[in-house]
Residue frames as a rotation matrix with the C-alpha (Angstrom) as fourth column:
UNK 1
0.577 0.330 -0.748 -29.50
0.753 0.142 0.643 18.12
0.318 -0.933 -0.166 1.75
UNK 2
-0.329 -0.798 -0.506 -26.48
0.895 -0.434 0.102 20.40
-0.301 -0.419 0.857 2.13
UNK 3
-0.780 0.065 0.623 -28.10
0.312 -0.822 0.477 23.12
0.543 0.566 0.620 0.02
UNK 4
0.244 0.968 0.065 -31.22
0.333 -0.146 0.931 23.05
0.911 -0.206 -0.358 2.23
UNK 5
0.406 -0.145 -0.902 -29.33
0.914 0.072 0.399 23.50
0.007 -0.987 0.162 5.53
UNK 6
0.927 -0.088 0.364 -28.44
-0.077 -0.996 -0.044 26.95
0.367 0.013 -0.930 6.75
UNK 7
0.599 -0.799 -0.059 -24.86
0.178 0.061 0.982 27.84
-0.781 -0.599 0.179 7.53
UNK 8
0.736 -0.333 -0.589 -21.92
-0.639 -0.630 -0.442 29.08
-0.224 0.701 -0.677 5.58
UNK 9
-0.253 -0.919 -0.301 -19.21
-0.941 0.306 -0.142 26.46
0.223 0.247 -0.943 5.98
UNK 10
0.905 0.410 0.115 -19.19
-0.424 0.890 0.169 22.68
-0.032 -0.202 0.979 5.87
UNK 11
-0.139 -0.988 -0.069 -16.23
-0.958 0.152 -0.245 20.57
0.252 0.032 -0.967 6.89
UNK 12
0.921 0.382 -0.080 -15.97
-0.361 0.911 0.202 16.79
0.150 -0.157 0.976 6.78
UNK 13
-0.205 -0.952 0.229 -13.16
-0.973 0.224 0.058 14.73
-0.107 -0.211 -0.972 8.30
UNK 14
0.799 0.483 -0.358 -13.08
-0.559 0.816 -0.148 11.19
0.221 0.318 0.922 6.92
UNK 15
-0.066 -0.831 0.553 -10.99
-0.853 0.334 0.400 8.30
-0.517 -0.446 -0.731 8.22
UNK 16
0.129 0.047 0.991 -10.20
0.004 0.999 -0.048 4.75
-0.992 0.010 0.129 7.14
UNK 17
0.909 0.115 -0.401 -8.92
-0.379 -0.171 -0.909 5.76
-0.173 0.979 -0.112 3.70
UNK 18
0.556 -0.789 0.262 -5.33
0.590 0.597 0.544 4.64
-0.585 -0.147 0.797 4.28
UNK 19
-0.339 -0.647 0.683 -4.18
0.875 -0.483 -0.023 7.83
0.345 0.590 0.730 2.60
UNK 20
-0.087 0.261 -0.961 -4.38
0.630 -0.733 -0.256 11.55
-0.772 -0.628 -0.101 3.30
UNK 21
-0.645 -0.086 0.759 -5.71
0.690 -0.492 0.531 14.37
0.328 0.866 0.377 1.15
UNK 22
-0.475 0.515 -0.713 -7.56
0.217 -0.717 -0.662 17.71
-0.853 -0.470 0.229 1.35
UNK 23
-0.552 0.417 0.722 -10.47
0.813 0.079 0.577 18.46
0.183 0.906 -0.383 -1.02
UNK 24
-0.567 0.549 -0.614 -12.70
0.039 -0.727 -0.686 21.40
-0.823 -0.412 0.390 -1.65
UNK 25
-0.542 0.508 0.669 -15.79
0.833 0.219 0.508 21.85
0.112 0.833 -0.542 -3.79
UNK 26
-0.849 0.274 -0.452 -17.70
-0.125 -0.935 -0.331 24.90
-0.513 -0.224 0.828 -4.75
UNK 27
-0.749 0.550 -0.371 -20.38
-0.424 0.032 0.905 23.22
0.509 0.835 0.209 -6.89
UNK 28
-0.610 0.486 -0.626 -22.33
0.623 0.782 0.000 21.59
0.490 -0.390 -0.780 -4.04
UNK 29
0.369 0.692 -0.621 -23.50
0.913 -0.396 0.100 24.63
-0.177 -0.603 -0.778 -2.08
UNK 30
0.923 0.085 0.374 -23.10
0.214 -0.923 -0.318 28.38
0.318 0.374 -0.871 -2.08
UNK 31
0.509 -0.817 0.273 -19.86
-0.852 -0.432 0.295 28.24
-0.123 -0.383 -0.916 -0.10
UNK 32
-0.172 -0.707 -0.686 -16.92
-0.724 0.563 -0.398 25.89
0.668 0.428 -0.609 -0.28
UNK 33
0.917 0.363 0.168 -17.34
-0.392 0.739 0.548 22.38
0.075 -0.568 0.819 1.07
UNK 34
-0.048 -0.997 0.053 -14.10
-0.950 0.029 -0.310 21.07
0.308 -0.065 -0.949 2.64
UNK 35
0.966 0.245 -0.084 -13.16
-0.211 0.933 0.293 17.42
0.150 -0.265 0.952 3.13
UNK 36
-0.077 -0.983 0.164 -10.05
-0.987 0.051 -0.155 15.94
0.144 -0.174 -0.974 4.78
UNK 37
0.893 0.211 -0.397 -9.27
-0.172 0.976 0.133 12.25
0.415 -0.050 0.908 4.52
UNK 38
-0.058 -0.941 0.334 -6.67
-0.914 -0.085 -0.397 10.78
0.402 -0.328 -0.855 6.80
UNK 39
0.638 -0.052 0.769 -5.34
-0.451 0.784 0.427 7.49
-0.625 -0.619 0.476 8.11
UNK 40
0.935 0.315 -0.160 -3.64
-0.042 0.548 0.835 5.30
0.351 -0.775 0.526 8.75
UNK 41
0.314 -0.848 0.427 -0.81
-0.950 -0.279 0.143 5.13
-0.002 -0.450 -0.893 11.20
UNK 42
0.041 -0.290 0.956 -0.85
-0.465 0.841 0.275 1.34
-0.884 -0.456 -0.101 11.19
UNK 43
-0.113 -0.048 0.992 -1.56
0.693 0.712 0.114 0.37
-0.712 0.701 -0.048 7.54
UNK 44
-0.117 0.059 -0.991 -0.84
-0.446 -0.895 0.000 3.19
-0.887 0.442 0.131 5.08
UNK 45
0.838 0.546 0.015 -2.04
-0.212 0.352 -0.912 2.60
-0.503 0.761 0.410 1.53
UNK 46
0.384 -0.763 -0.520 1.55
-0.890 -0.157 -0.427 2.78
0.244 0.627 -0.739 0.21
UNK 47
-0.595 -0.608 0.525 2.36
-0.732 0.680 -0.042 -0.37
-0.332 -0.409 -0.850 2.16
UNK 48
0.061 0.716 0.696 -0.74
-0.109 0.698 -0.708 -2.16
-0.992 -0.033 0.120 0.87
UNK 49
0.854 0.175 0.490 -0.28
0.471 0.141 -0.871 -1.18
-0.221 0.975 0.038 -2.79
UNK 50
0.146 -0.926 -0.348 3.45
0.503 -0.234 0.832 -0.52
-0.852 -0.296 0.432 -3.26
UNK 51
-0.627 -0.445 0.639 3.23
0.757 -0.158 0.634 0.54
-0.181 0.881 0.436 -6.89
UNK 52
0.465 0.885 -0.029 0.47
0.866 -0.462 -0.192 3.13
-0.183 0.065 -0.981 -6.36
UNK 53
-0.615 -0.722 0.315 1.47
0.783 -0.606 0.138 6.34
0.092 0.332 0.939 -8.13
UNK 54
-0.939 0.342 0.046 -1.67
-0.340 -0.939 0.052 8.49
0.061 0.034 0.998 -8.39
UNK 55
-0.504 0.864 0.004 -5.31
0.788 0.461 -0.407 8.33
-0.353 -0.202 -0.913 -7.38
UNK 56
-0.511 0.356 0.783 -7.76
0.477 -0.640 0.603 10.46
0.715 0.681 0.157 -9.38
UNK 57
-0.106 0.496 -0.862 -9.35
0.932 -0.254 -0.260 13.30
-0.348 -0.830 -0.435 -7.42
UNK 58
-0.131 0.032 0.991 -10.64
0.748 -0.653 0.120 16.31
0.651 0.757 0.062 -9.38
UNK 59
0.727 0.463 0.507 -11.48
0.042 -0.766 0.641 18.25
0.685 -0.445 -0.577 -6.20
UNK 60
0.623 -0.575 -0.531 -8.26
0.770 0.327 0.548 17.35
-0.142 -0.750 0.646 -4.31
UNK 61
0.898 -0.439 0.036 -5.80
-0.435 -0.897 -0.082 20.13
0.068 0.058 -0.996 -3.49
UNK 62
-0.081 -0.996 0.028 -2.42
-0.996 0.082 0.040 18.79
-0.042 -0.024 -0.999 -4.47
UNK 63
-0.294 -0.152 -0.944 -1.41
-0.438 0.899 -0.008 15.13
0.849 0.411 -0.331 -4.35
UNK 64
0.866 0.494 -0.081 -2.59
-0.216 0.513 0.831 12.45
0.452 -0.702 0.551 -2.00
UNK 65
-0.190 -0.887 0.422 -0.19
-0.944 0.047 -0.326 11.39
0.270 -0.460 -0.846 0.75
UNK 66
0.501 0.404 -0.766 0.20
-0.411 0.889 0.200 7.64
0.762 0.215 0.611 0.94
UNK 67
-0.580 -0.759 -0.295 2.51
-0.008 0.368 -0.930 7.30
0.815 -0.537 -0.219 3.94
UNK 68
-0.194 0.468 -0.862 1.37
0.952 0.302 -0.050 6.76
0.237 -0.830 -0.505 7.54
UNK 69
-0.762 -0.020 0.648 -0.53
0.079 -0.995 0.062 9.91
0.643 0.098 0.759 8.54
UNK 70
-0.277 0.765 -0.581 -3.10
0.931 0.064 -0.360 11.60
-0.238 -0.641 -0.730 10.77
UNK 71
-0.087 0.366 0.927 -5.32
0.564 -0.749 0.348 14.64
0.821 0.553 -0.141 10.31
UNK 72
-0.522 -0.104 -0.847 -5.51
0.804 -0.391 -0.448 17.73
-0.285 -0.915 0.287 12.52
UNK 73
0.314 0.617 0.721 -7.91
0.627 -0.706 0.331 20.67
0.713 0.348 -0.608 12.80
UNK 74
-0.607 -0.478 -0.635 -6.54
0.782 -0.500 -0.372 23.83
-0.140 -0.722 0.677 14.43
UNK 75
0.436 0.813 0.387 -9.01
0.799 -0.547 0.248 26.63
0.413 0.201 -0.888 15.20
UNK 76
-0.756 -0.640 -0.134 -7.65
0.648 -0.706 -0.285 30.18
0.088 -0.303 0.949 15.54
UNK 77
0.208 0.952 -0.226 -10.62
0.969 -0.232 -0.087 32.06
-0.136 -0.201 -0.970 17.04
UNK 78
0.065 -0.151 -0.986 -8.95
0.271 -0.949 0.163 35.52
-0.960 -0.278 -0.021 17.21
UNK 79
-0.719 -0.415 -0.557 -8.10
-0.398 -0.411 0.820 35.40
-0.570 0.811 0.131 13.49
UNK 80
0.306 0.952 0.019 -11.31
-0.584 0.203 -0.786 33.50
-0.752 0.229 0.618 12.52
UNK 81
0.097 -0.374 -0.922 -9.40
-0.927 0.303 -0.221 30.80
0.362 0.876 -0.317 10.68
UNK 82
0.737 0.065 0.673 -9.28
-0.317 0.912 0.259 27.00
-0.597 -0.404 0.693 10.66
UNK 83
-0.174 -0.808 -0.563 -6.14
-0.985 0.136 0.110 25.18
-0.012 0.574 -0.819 9.52
UNK 84
0.891 0.381 0.246 -6.71
-0.349 0.923 -0.163 21.68
-0.289 0.059 0.956 8.10
UNK 85
0.050 -0.949 -0.310 -3.59
-0.994 -0.016 -0.111 19.57
0.100 0.314 -0.944 7.94
UNK 86
0.968 0.044 -0.247 -2.29
-0.046 0.999 -0.004 16.07
0.247 0.015 0.969 7.39
UNK 87
0.336 -0.863 0.377 0.85
-0.933 -0.251 0.257 15.02
-0.128 -0.438 -0.890 9.27
UNK 88
0.108 -0.384 -0.917 3.26
-0.404 0.826 -0.393 12.17
0.908 0.413 -0.066 8.72
UNK 89
0.613 0.208 -0.762 4.02
0.431 0.720 0.543 9.65
0.663 -0.661 0.352 11.47
UNK 90
-0.405 -0.807 -0.430 6.69
0.868 -0.191 -0.459 11.95
0.289 -0.559 0.777 12.92
UNK 91
0.170 0.614 -0.771 4.18
0.792 -0.550 -0.264 14.76
-0.586 -0.565 -0.580 13.24
UNK 92
-0.773 -0.495 -0.397 5.51
0.131 -0.737 0.663 16.88
-0.621 0.461 0.634 10.37
UNK 93
0.300 0.915 -0.270 2.77
-0.179 -0.225 -0.958 18.54
-0.937 0.335 0.096 8.27
UNK 94
-0.677 -0.503 0.538 2.73
0.378 0.389 0.840 17.16
-0.632 0.772 -0.073 4.71
UNK 95
-0.459 0.591 0.664 -0.53
0.636 -0.303 0.710 18.82
0.620 0.748 -0.237 3.44
UNK 96
-0.579 0.227 -0.783 -2.21
0.611 -0.515 -0.601 21.95
-0.539 -0.827 0.160 4.69
UNK 97
-0.385 0.497 0.778 -5.09
0.564 -0.540 0.625 24.36
0.730 0.679 -0.072 3.87
UNK 98
-0.915 0.114 -0.387 -6.40
0.255 -0.581 -0.773 27.42
-0.313 -0.806 0.503 5.67
UNK 99
-0.266 0.912 0.311 -10.14
0.763 0.002 0.646 28.16
0.589 0.409 -0.697 5.79
UNK 100
-0.927 0.035 0.373 -11.47
-0.187 -0.906 -0.380 31.57
0.324 -0.422 0.847 6.83
UNK 101
-0.656 0.719 -0.230 -14.47
0.687 0.442 -0.577 31.38
-0.313 -0.536 -0.784 9.12
UNK 102
0.286 0.774 -0.565 -15.95
0.341 -0.634 -0.694 34.62
-0.895 0.006 -0.445 7.78
């Protein structure tokens, strides 16, 4: 379905994972497909599974973040760039990726 649709960029924001991570894939369509997972401020995965060390993710950029978190999309129209980020419960960015719009 994604290959049939016109457009150059695809971005998915997914919640209810109880962890945060940024993924990208280049094998699904002609341009990179971006995915950001984020949540949860009330029940982070690290509190549910205290011994969790690593979750497999071949398309993930860096490690997952298991503390309380939220995701943010910032659009910089003049520079044609989107910043995807995951922030801890104090608002500090813990994962970040920049995506050029053109």
